[in-house]
C-alpha positions as CSV (number, residue, x, y, z in Angstrom):
1,M,0.0,0.0,0.0
2,S,1.4,3.3,-1.0
3,L,0.3,6.6,0.6
4,D,0.4,10.0,-1.1
5,K,-0.2,13.5,0.2
6,S,-3.9,13.4,-0.2
7,D,-4.1,10.2,1.9
8,V,-2.0,11.7,4.6
9,A,-4.1,14.9,4.6
10,R,-7.3,12.8,4.9
11,I,-5.7,10.8,7.8
12,A,-4.7,14.0,9.5
13,T,-8.2,15.4,9.1
14,L,-9.8,12.2,10.6
15,A,-7.3,12.3,13.5
16,R,-7.9,16.0,13.9
17,I,-4.2,16.8,13.6
18,A,-3.1,20.0,12.0
19,V,-0.4,19.2,9.4
20,A,1.3,21.8,7.2
21,D,1.3,21.2,3.5
22,A,5.1,21.2,3.5
23,E,5.1,18.2,5.9
24,L,2.7,16.0,4.0
25,A,5.3,14.5,1.7
26,T,7.6,13.6,4.6
27,L,4.8,12.1,6.6
28,A,3.6,10.1,3.5
29,R,7.1,8.6,3.2
30,Q,7.2,7.8,7.0
31,L,3.7,6.3,7.1
32,D,4.4,4.3,3.9
33,G,7.6,2.9,5.6
34,I,5.6,1.9,8.7
35,L,2.9,0.2,6.6
36,H,5.6,-1.6,4.6
37,W,7.1,-2.9,7.9
38,I,3.7,-4.1,9.0
39,E,3.2,-6.0,5.7
40,Q,6.6,-7.7,6.4
41,L,5.4,-8.8,9.8
42,N,2.2,-10.2,8.3
43,E,4.4,-12.5,6.1
44,V,5.9,-14.2,9.2
45,D,4.6,-17.8,9.7
46,T,3.3,-18.0,13.2
47,A,1.5,-21.3,12.8
48,G,2.0,-23.5,15.9
49,I,3.4,-20.7,18.0
50,E,1.4,-20.1,21.2
51,P,0.7,-16.6,22.3
52,M,2.7,-15.5,25.4
53,A,2.6,-12.7,27.9
54,S,6.3,-12.9,28.8
55,V,9.4,-14.1,27.0
56,T,10.7,-15.8,30.1
57,G,7.7,-18.0,30.8
58,L,8.0,-17.4,34.5
59,G,5.0,-16.5,36.7
60,L,4.8,-14.1,39.5
61,P,5.5,-15.5,43.0
62,R,2.3,-16.1,45.0
63,R,1.7,-16.3,48.6
64,P,-1.3,-17.7,50.4
65,D,-4.1,-15.2,51.1
66,A,-4.2,-15.6,54.9
67,V,-4.4,-13.1,57.7
68,T,-1.0,-12.9,59.3
69,D,-1.7,-10.1,61.8
70,G,-4.8,-8.5,63.2
71,G,-7.2,-8.6,66.0
72,H,-5.6,-5.6,67.7
73,A,-8.4,-3.1,67.2
74,E,-8.2,-1.9,70.8
75,K,-4.4,-1.2,70.6
76,I,-4.9,0.7,67.3
77,L,-7.9,2.7,68.5
78,A,-5.9,3.6,71.6
79,N,-3.8,5.9,69.4
80,A,-6.8,7.8,68.1
81,P,-7.7,11.1,69.7
82,E,-11.4,10.2,69.5
83,T,-13.3,6.9,68.9
84,A,-16.9,5.8,68.9
85,H,-18.4,2.3,68.7
86,G,-15.0,0.8,67.7
87,F,-14.3,3.3,64.9
88,F,-12.2,6.4,64.4
89,V,-14.1,9.7,64.7
90,V,-13.0,12.2,62.1
91,P,-14.2,15.8,61.5
92,K,-16.9,16.2,58.9
93,V,-15.5,17.3,55.6
94,V,-18.6,17.2,53.4
95,E,-21.6,19.4,54.1
């Protein structure tokens, strides 16, 4: 696929990008190069190759989802300047 100045101007209009007329030829060459590269990638035979999320094939380390600390509500609330019914009391910020 080959792009010319009118194609680039149309693409710029659709993308709502202001492009000067002097830049259209340069952008046409650059976009044409990008499309040529994509055409080369489409020629690569990927049959039998499974998609992957990482090149290393390693997963993230996981830990069990278990509570390792807790049950100290009284000690935590002892640090608060004001508490009520087992909760922190904070000043009202929304009216």
